LUMFILO-863885 format. One line per field, with one value per residue (C-alpha): chain; residue number from 1; z negated, y, x; residue in one letter. Coordinates in nm, 3 decimals. Layout:
BEGIN
chaine: [A|...]
num: [NUM|...]
w: [Z|...]
v: [Y|...]
u: [X|...]
residu: [a|...]
//
This chain:
BEGIN
chaine: [A|A|A|A|A|A|A|A|A|A|A|A|A|A|A|A|A|A|A|A|A|A|A|A|A|A|A|A|A|A|A|A|A|A|A|A|A|A|A|A|A|A|A|A|A|A|A|A|A|A|A|A|A|A|A|A|A|A|A|A|A|A|A|A|A|A|A|A|A|A|A|A|A|A|A|A|A|A|A|A|A|A|A|A|A|A|A|A|A|A|A|A|A|A|A|A|A|A|A|A|A|A|A|A|A|A|A|A|A|A|A|A|A|A|A|A|A|A|A|A|A|A|A|A|A|A|A|A|A|A|A|A|A|A|A|A|A|A|A|A|A|A|A|A|A|A|A|A|A|A|A|A|A|A|A|A|A|A|A|A|A|A|A|A|A|A|A|A|A|A|A|A|A|A|A|A|A|A|A|A|A|A|A|A|A|A|A|A|A|A|A|A|A|A|A|A|A|A|A|A|A|A|A|A|A|A|A|A|A|A|A|A|A|A|A|A|A|A|A|A|A|A|A|A|A|A|A|A|A|A|A|A|A|A|A|A|A|A|A|A|A|A|A|A|A|A|A|A|A|A|A|A|A|A|A|A|A|A|A|A|A|A|A|A|A|A|A|A|A|A|A|A|A|A|A|A|A|A|A|A|A|A|A|A|A|A|A|A|A|A|A|A|A|A|A|A|A|A|A|A|A|A|A|A|A|A|A|A|A|A|A|A|A|A|A|A|A|A|A|A|A|A|A|A|A|A|A|A|A]
num: [1|2|3|4|5|6|7|8|9|10|11|12|13|14|15|16|17|18|19|20|21|22|23|24|25|26|27|28|29|30|31|32|33|34|35|36|37|38|39|40|41|42|43|44|45|46|47|48|49|50|51|52|53|54|55|56|57|58|59|60|61|62|63|64|65|66|67|68|69|70|71|72|73|74|75|76|77|78|79|80|81|82|83|84|85|86|87|88|89|90|91|92|93|94|95|96|97|98|99|100|101|102|103|104|105|106|107|108|109|110|111|112|113|114|115|116|117|118|119|120|121|122|123|124|125|126|127|128|129|130|131|132|133|134|135|136|137|138|139|140|141|142|143|144|145|146|147|148|149|150|151|152|153|154|155|156|157|158|159|160|161|162|163|164|165|166|167|168|169|170|171|172|173|174|175|176|177|178|179|180|181|182|183|184|185|186|187|188|189|190|191|192|193|194|195|196|197|198|199|200|201|202|203|204|205|206|207|208|209|210|211|212|213|214|215|216|217|218|219|220|221|222|223|224|225|226|227|228|229|230|231|232|233|234|235|236|237|238|239|240|241|242|243|244|245|246|247|248|249|250|251|252|253|254|255|256|257|258|259|260|261|262|263|264|265|266|267|268|269|270|271|272|273|274|275|276|277|278|279|280|281|282|283|284|285|286|287|288|289|290|291|292|293|294|295|296|297|298|299|300|301|302|303|304|305|306|307|308|309|310|311|312|313|314|315|316|317|318|319|320|321|322|323|324|325|326|327|328|329]
w: [1.607|1.750|1.484|1.588|1.556|1.688|1.389|1.412|1.203|0.858|0.723|0.504|0.138|0.122|-0.186|-0.067|-0.320|-0.254|-0.546|-0.480|-0.520|-0.898|-1.020|-1.190|-0.842|-0.879|-1.230|-1.155|-0.914|-1.154|-1.414|-1.201|-0.903|-1.060|-1.257|-1.506|-1.536|-1.867|-1.684|-1.432|-1.215|-0.832|-0.670|-0.433|-0.251|-0.116|0.217|0.125|0.295|0.266|0.559|0.434|0.289|0.656|0.667|0.570|0.403|0.183|-0.116|-0.346|-0.199|-0.130|-0.470|-0.285|-0.581|-0.599|-0.481|-0.834|-0.891|-0.573|-0.670|-0.891|-0.604|-0.277|-0.091|0.309|0.553|0.381|0.542|0.859|1.094|1.121|1.026|1.384|1.502|1.521|1.321|1.407|1.251|1.500|1.437|1.046|1.153|1.381|1.124|0.829|1.037|1.091|0.690|0.610|0.834|0.679|0.353|0.366|0.538|0.214|0.012|-0.134|-0.123|0.050|-0.133|0.063|-0.155|-0.122|-0.106|0.261|0.309|0.686|0.715|0.503|0.622|1.001|0.838|0.732|0.988|1.309|1.545|1.820|2.139|2.262|2.597|2.719|2.617|2.912|2.939|3.082|2.899|2.567|2.687|2.708|2.342|2.211|2.371|2.257|1.870|1.934|2.076|1.898|1.564|1.430|1.272|1.589|1.771|1.438|1.496|1.855|1.722|1.445|1.754|1.959|1.710|1.366|1.242|1.345|1.166|0.799|0.835|0.980|0.767|0.933|0.906|1.095|1.445|1.625|1.503|1.589|1.957|1.981|1.897|2.166|2.434|2.411|2.408|2.690|2.878|2.819|2.683|2.384|2.056|1.890|1.661|1.984|2.020|1.661|1.637|1.495|1.070|1.058|0.829|1.078|1.075|1.012|0.665|0.347|0.169|-0.215|-0.224|-0.512|-0.545|-0.836|-0.917|-1.219|-1.401|-1.174|-1.510|-1.591|-1.215|-1.148|-1.496|-1.352|-1.020|-1.175|-1.383|-1.066|-0.871|-1.179|-1.167|-0.835|-0.873|-1.133|-0.937|-0.670|-0.414|-0.292|-0.223|-0.067|0.168|0.246|0.321|0.606|0.750|0.775|0.949|1.205|1.132|1.126|1.054|1.369|1.325|1.227|0.908|0.752|0.806|0.455|0.145|-0.007|0.255|0.493|0.221|0.204|0.565|0.406|0.116|-0.064|-0.388|-0.587|-0.837|-0.529|-0.328|-0.655|-0.660|-0.287|-0.342|-0.606|-0.500|-0.140|-0.324|-0.505|-0.207|-0.035|-0.334|-0.278|0.105|0.131|-0.068|0.262|0.440|0.220|-0.043|0.210|0.280|0.123|-0.148|-0.279|-0.660|-0.810|-1.148|-1.306|-1.365|-1.676|-1.485|-1.832|-1.777|-2.067|-2.201|-2.099|-1.724|-1.689|-1.837|-1.600|-1.266|-1.440|-1.407|-1.057|-0.940|-1.122|-0.982|-0.636|-0.643|-0.781|-0.505|-0.275|-0.431|-0.354|0.028|0.054|0.151|-0.200|-0.149]
v: [-0.959|-1.050|-0.854|-1.120|-1.516|-1.809|-1.802|-2.188|-2.163|-2.133|-1.802|-1.802|-1.652|-1.390|-1.148|-0.820|-0.632|-0.291|-0.100|0.168|0.078|0.020|-0.038|-0.416|-0.588|-0.888|-0.998|-0.930|-1.196|-1.447|-1.402|-1.449|-1.741|-1.893|-2.282|-2.072|-1.747|-1.707|-1.550|-1.841|-1.863|-1.968|-2.168|-1.871|-1.771|-1.423|-1.269|-0.966|-0.637|-0.399|-0.286|-0.293|-0.594|-0.763|-0.707|-0.901|-0.777|-0.467|-0.637|-0.373|-0.108|-0.287|-0.444|-0.802|-1.037|-1.308|-1.666|-1.771|-1.575|-1.739|-2.057|-1.962|-1.827|-1.856|-1.565|-1.488|-1.176|-1.116|-1.165|-1.241|-0.951|-0.760|-0.410|-0.340|-0.458|-0.235|-0.431|-0.277|-0.325|-0.560|-0.789|-0.779|-0.892|-1.149|-1.242|-1.222|-1.434|-1.728|-1.727|-1.672|-1.989|-2.202|-2.117|-2.212|-2.544|-2.636|-2.579|-2.253|-1.923|-1.632|-1.326|-1.030|-0.810|-0.464|-0.121|-0.051|0.093|0.106|-0.243|-0.320|-0.145|-0.274|-0.657|-0.574|-0.383|-0.547|-0.270|-0.023|-0.110|0.162|0.219|-0.051|0.145|0.335|0.235|0.567|0.820|0.543|0.639|1.003|1.044|0.894|1.004|1.363|1.226|1.166|1.528|1.737|1.509|1.374|1.734|1.900|1.591|1.567|1.977|1.878|1.603|1.844|2.079|1.771|1.557|1.660|1.367|1.101|1.363|1.316|0.947|0.955|1.004|1.264|0.984|0.753|0.849|0.515|0.590|0.957|0.848|0.609|0.911|1.138|0.846|0.742|1.144|1.249|0.889|0.945|1.295|1.176|1.122|0.775|0.829|0.864|0.496|0.377|0.101|0.011|0.012|-0.339|-0.617|-0.845|-1.178|-1.447|-1.394|-1.340|-1.078|-0.963|-0.618|-0.476|-0.131|-0.079|0.309|0.400|0.699|0.936|1.028|0.628|0.559|0.841|0.736|0.380|0.489|0.719|0.392|0.156|0.374|0.440|0.012|0.041|0.141|-0.028|-0.271|-0.213|-0.039|0.181|-0.103|-0.271|0.035|0.023|-0.309|-0.281|0.029|-0.204|-0.455|-0.167|-0.042|0.358|0.626|0.521|0.175|0.084|-0.083|0.211|0.482|0.337|0.509|0.433|0.410|0.722|0.960|0.789|0.946|1.317|1.368|1.280|1.327|1.038|1.249|1.447|1.069|0.978|1.238|1.237|0.847|0.945|1.238|1.073|0.750|0.935|1.096|0.770|0.578|0.917|0.879|0.515|0.576|0.762|0.442|0.246|0.520|0.496|0.141|-0.001|-0.260|-0.223|-0.315|-0.052|-0.033|0.217|0.046|0.091|-0.089|-0.294|-0.592|-0.450|-0.713|-0.465|-0.415|-0.823|-0.871|-0.693|-0.795|-1.156|-1.089|-0.986|-1.289|-1.573|-1.413|-1.369|-1.705|-1.850|-1.684|-1.883|-2.229|-2.151|-2.092|-2.377|-2.229|-2.245|-2.504]
u: [-1.238|-1.603|-1.898|-2.110|-2.138|-2.351|-2.646|-2.614|-2.271|-2.190|-2.099|-1.820|-1.852|-1.606|-1.462|-1.325|-1.161|-1.054|-0.864|-0.514|-0.223|-0.077|-0.399|-0.381|-0.501|-0.207|-0.282|-0.666|-0.663|-0.423|-0.712|-1.007|-0.887|-0.602|-0.674|-0.426|-0.600|-0.787|-1.128|-1.087|-1.468|-1.359|-1.071|-0.938|-0.671|-0.600|-0.527|-0.386|-0.488|-0.176|-0.025|0.320|0.352|0.339|0.701|0.969|1.263|1.078|0.980|1.054|0.906|0.611|0.538|0.502|0.418|0.675|0.766|0.622|0.312|0.222|0.274|-0.004|-0.227|-0.103|-0.092|-0.157|-0.066|0.270|0.593|0.471|0.660|0.954|0.978|1.065|0.696|0.398|0.136|-0.195|-0.554|-0.633|-0.318|-0.455|-0.827|-0.731|-0.464|-0.737|-0.997|-0.736|-0.677|-1.040|-1.174|-0.807|-0.855|-1.258|-1.172|-0.945|-1.279|-1.192|-1.269|-1.111|-1.016|-0.935|-0.774|-0.555|-0.548|-0.545|-0.871|-0.886|-0.779|-1.107|-1.346|-1.243|-1.266|-1.631|-1.780|-1.502|-1.312|-1.466|-1.413|-1.176|-1.039|-0.726|-0.406|-0.219|0.094|0.260|0.067|0.154|0.530|0.518|0.338|0.611|0.853|0.687|0.692|1.089|1.159|0.841|0.807|0.495|0.364|0.359|0.140|-0.081|-0.180|-0.210|-0.483|-0.671|-0.765|-0.915|-1.051|-1.023|-1.215|-0.931|-0.690|-0.922|-0.818|-0.507|-0.154|0.078|0.326|0.144|0.313|0.095|-0.235|-0.186|-0.033|-0.365|-0.583|-0.441|-0.420|-0.766|-0.874|-0.659|-0.784|-1.164|-1.233|-1.379|-1.286|-1.177|-1.533|-1.731|-1.645|-1.780|-1.948|-2.298|-2.225|-2.304|-2.150|-2.021|-2.220|-1.973|-1.920|-2.134|-1.936|-1.915|-1.750|-1.580|-1.429|-1.218|-1.173|-0.923|-0.923|-0.724|-0.482|-0.429|-0.385|-0.124|0.084|0.101|0.220|0.472|0.599|0.566|0.823|1.037|1.062|1.092|1.420|1.520|1.466|1.731|1.499|1.779|2.020|1.718|1.668|2.038|2.020|1.742|1.962|2.257|2.061|1.959|1.620|1.604|1.296|1.172|1.112|0.754|0.802|1.006|0.751|0.593|0.556|0.840|1.121|1.074|1.142|1.481|1.530|1.419|1.631|1.957|1.894|1.743|1.558|1.378|1.295|1.158|0.963|0.862|0.756|0.543|0.341|0.295|0.177|-0.073|-0.202|-0.194|-0.432|-0.666|-0.699|-0.760|-1.086|-1.231|-1.261|-1.463|-1.669|-1.980|-1.980|-2.310|-2.370|-2.057|-1.982|-1.778|-1.616|-1.453|-1.150|-0.874|-0.587|-0.515|-0.695|-0.943|-1.191|-1.487|-1.343|-1.338|-1.660|-1.827|-1.634|-1.676|-2.074|-2.054|-1.876|-2.034|-2.369|-2.272|-2.140|-2.461|-2.610|-2.361|-2.425|-2.824|-2.736|-2.510|-2.167|-2.012|-1.728]
residu: [x|x|x|x|x|x|x|x|x|x|x|x|x|x|x|x|x|x|x|x|x|x|x|x|x|x|x|x|x|x|x|x|x|x|x|x|x|x|x|x|x|x|x|x|x|x|x|x|x|x|x|x|x|x|x|x|x|x|x|x|x|x|x|x|x|x|x|x|x|x|x|x|x|x|x|x|x|x|x|x|x|x|x|x|x|x|x|x|x|x|x|x|x|x|x|x|x|x|x|x|x|x|x|x|x|x|x|x|x|x|x|x|x|x|x|x|x|x|x|x|x|x|x|x|x|x|x|x|x|x|x|x|x|x|x|x|x|x|x|x|x|x|x|x|x|x|x|x|x|x|x|x|x|x|x|x|x|x|x|x|x|x|x|x|x|x|x|x|x|x|x|x|x|x|x|x|x|x|x|x|x|x|x|x|x|x|x|x|x|x|x|x|x|x|x|x|x|x|x|x|x|x|x|x|x|x|x|x|x|x|x|x|x|x|x|x|x|x|x|x|x|x|x|x|x|x|x|x|x|x|x|x|x|x|x|x|x|x|x|x|x|x|x|x|x|x|x|x|x|x|x|x|x|x|x|x|x|x|x|x|x|x|x|x|x|x|x|x|x|x|x|x|x|x|x|x|x|x|x|x|x|x|x|x|x|x|x|x|x|x|x|x|x|x|x|x|x|x|x|x|x|x|x|x|x|x|x|x|x|x|x|x|x|x|x|x|x|x|x|x|x|x|x|x|x|x|x|x|x]
//
């Protein structure tokens, strides 16, 4: 997680792709980074930047690429934690850094790709050094979450740290507690501990943002949720419950799962998942909109030749730059 590196070390070239859920990221990675793709440019492997695909047993609701697809282009940071594990951004960065080093050591390009803007932002900039956790205070806050509910502490956080609230979802109990913990320990907000906005120096980044048309994206989200139910999302949820997981399990707070705790009617649950997914997709852009040097493409989500052509030019140009620098595998 160190923001700096030894200047004598060779930088690792990394492609970072942010795109909201249901925008066609998975198909894109095959097109450009698998030898089977029709627009193949670079031999690469994907580091998933999805906060929920890390969890095992949660396949349908997180829209994981299947095993057959991962044979075409290997994916990292998928199925690495149990749903009961609180997987946080520092865990993501530690694992992503290790994966990038491993991929590059095998003469391939790491492609960090996903829709969790919070993870991507911190991967690019590094993590602020916030105070160490206080176990006693943390337990008190967790107990309050259980008795008062997320909404109560979320409102409390609004009063003391409105900036953090704008970045945290009301269902994210872990980050609500952490933000309040920092405030009550120090009298300062999380943003007071923000680091200098400077790219981590161990990487040479190509940062790409795919920005779909809102109406097209919303239609694709609705279609995806319908497909999830057809593929057995309800059975997957029931299986997780039978295993012993519940509404307080970290993984079960994911969109596509926690809605089952809020309603019994299938249509109501589907509507909630669609609504929450659309909100989530919009919110994730707040983490990456101000990152400089991004290559933003207005994305049609359908493998359009114009989209792929523009993206191909961007990647090819950066690959030539890496070759000139002597860091292209």
